N, C-alpha and C positions, 0 to 999 in steps of 0.2 A: 352507543350511537343512536342519534335521533333521526326521525324521518321528517314528515311535514308537508307532503303533497296531498291536498284534499281531492276527493274523487271529481273527475272532470264531468262537465255537462256535455253529453253527446251531441245535443242540438247546437250548442255554441261552438263545439269543436268542428262539427260539420260545416258550419257557416265560415269558420276560419279556413277550412280546406278549400272552399270555393275560390279563395284568392291565392291558393297555393301556386308557387312558381312552376314553370315548366320543368320537367326532369333535368337535373343538373348532371353534367358529365362526371364520371367517377373512374378511378383507377382500379385495377384488379387487386392491388394492395397499397397500403399507405403506412410507411415506416417513419415514425418521428422519434425513434429511440435516441437520436443524437441531440434532440432539442431539450434543454433543461427546464421542462415544465413541472412546477411543483404546485399543485392545487392547494388553495387555502381551506382551512376548516371553518373559521369564523363562527364559532359557537355551535356548530351542528352536532357536536357531541353532547350538548346540554339543551339546545333550543330546537324547536321544530321549524328551522329556517332554511331548509335545503333549497327551496325555490329561490330565495334571495342569494344564497351562497352560490348557486348555479349561475346567476347573473354575474356576480363578481368574478367567478372563475372563467366564465365565457369572455369577459373583458380582458382578463389576464392572459388567457390563451390567444385571443385575437391580436392583442398588442404584441405578444411575443412572436407570433407568426408574421406580422405585417410590418412592424417598425420597432417598438420597444415596449416591454410590459409596463403598464401603468402602475404607479404606487397606490395601493388601496389601503387606506388607513384602517387599522383594526377597530372594529365597532361599527363601521359604516354599513356592511351588509346586514348586521343585526338591526340597525336603525331602519334600513330599507324594509325589512320584513315587518317591523312594527308599523311603519307608515302604510304599507299595503293592507294590513288587517285593521287599520283605524286606531292604532295605539302608538303614534309616533314618539311619544315621550316616555313610554313604558320602560321600566328597568328590565334587566335580563331575568331577574327572578319572576317578574310578572309575565314576561314573554314565554318563559319556560312552562307556564301553566296553560298556554294557548294550544290550539289544535293544528295549526298550519295554515296554508294559503292555497288558493287556486292558481295554477300555473298561468292561466290566461289573464287573471287579475294582475299578477306580477308583471307580465309582459306589457299589458296596457298601461300600467303605472309608469314603468321606466320609459316607455315610448312617449308618454305625455309629459311626465315630470323629470325624466332623466334619473340617473343613478349618481348620487353624491358620493364619490369615492374619496373625497377629501382634497380634490384638486380645485383650481380656480373656478371652474365651471363644471356642472354635471356632465356625465357621459350619457349620450342619448342614442340608444340602439334602434334599429329597425327590425321588428319581429317578423319571422317567417314561419308559418305552419306548413308542415309537409306530411306526406302519407307515411303510415307505419310500415315501411318496407326498407329492407337493408340497402337496396340501391339508392333510395332517396336519402337515407342517413349517410351513406358513403359519399353521395354527391355533395351534401352539406360540408362534410369534413374536407373534401377535396377542393371546394370552392374558395378562392383566395379572399373573398370578402366575408365569409362566414366562419369556416375553419373548424368548428366543433358543433356537434348536435346538442340540443337542450331537450332532454328526454324525460317524460313522466312514466314511471313504471310502478309495478306492485312488487313488494318484497315479502318473502316467506321466511319461516323460522330458520330453516337450514341456511338460507342466504346470510342471515344475521350471524348465525353461529360460525360460519366459515369465512367471513370477510377477512381479507388480508392473509389467508392461508393457502392461496392458490386460486386457479381459475374457477369461476362460477360456471358449472356445466349441468347441474342436476335439473331434471324436468320438474314442473310444478307438482306432478303426482308424487314425486319423491321428496318434496321439500316441506311437508308439514303445513301448519296453519298459516294463512296470510297474516302478516304483521301490520301492513299498512302501505300507503303510497309514498313514493320517494322521487326526488328529482336529481338526476345526475347528468353528466356530459358524456359525449363520445369523442375520443381523441385520435386514435389510429386503429388500424386493423391489419391482420396478417393475410387475409383473403376474404372471400365472400361465401364460402361454403358453410353449412350448418355448424361444423366442428371448428372452423377457424375462429381465432380469438380477436375480440375487439377490446381495447382498453378504455375503461370508464372512469374518469375523474370523479371521485366522491370521497368524503371524509378525510381530505388531506392526502389522498394516495391515488395511484392509478390502478384500479382493480380490473384484472382481466376477466373476461367472460366469453362464452361461445355465442355466436349469433343466434343459435337455437334457443339458448337460455334467455337472451335479451328479447327476442321477438315474442316468446311465449308470455312475457311479463309486460310488454310495452302497451301502454294505453294512449299516449300522445307523443308526437315528435315535432320539434320546432328547431329553429336556428335564430341566432341574434347577429345582425350585422352592425358593426361599430364604426361608422364613418370617421369619427374623430381620431381613431387609432390607426388610420392608414398612413403609409409612409409619405413624407413630404414630396 
């Protein structure tokens, strides 16, 4: 599996937080197990394009929750990643040798130029930066116009070694060396206590993790609102 989130700029992130929305209402738990959300992989097993894949999966989830999931043509998230890093026409082989992207660059790009998912017109989201708190992330998930968190985290060797093998719960002290930065989403949660699990769409699956695990690794938290995917 590949990562692809470059380290955030604290000053730039702080500036984004100045425009953070007021705290959003949240539920004590959010169960979406009956909703058939299947996050896409879009090359993130070979390319460091997690930031662009997160955009595509955010649009997919938002459409599924609000109206109908958009059809995202395979290859479009990869091309979005290339465009953000200044290599719009690069092949996958070339992109595989790149280092990743800054989350806020990706958000600014899609807010300005849209995300070409292969439809008649690009999908244009409204980015929201929020505080690194479970209540803020839960509020984004519960908000009808946002639906999922867009989260920048650090991953460690134990996290990589155990992905898909059960919930991520180990503390950083027990997880070995840091591997790098990653972007994933938040989908639903069983509660808001440290040991309660939140499901995180990444690498084509819904990976469960404890809130304690997530918050210890969380560097930046955002949400994407997709006005074009609202119900008629």
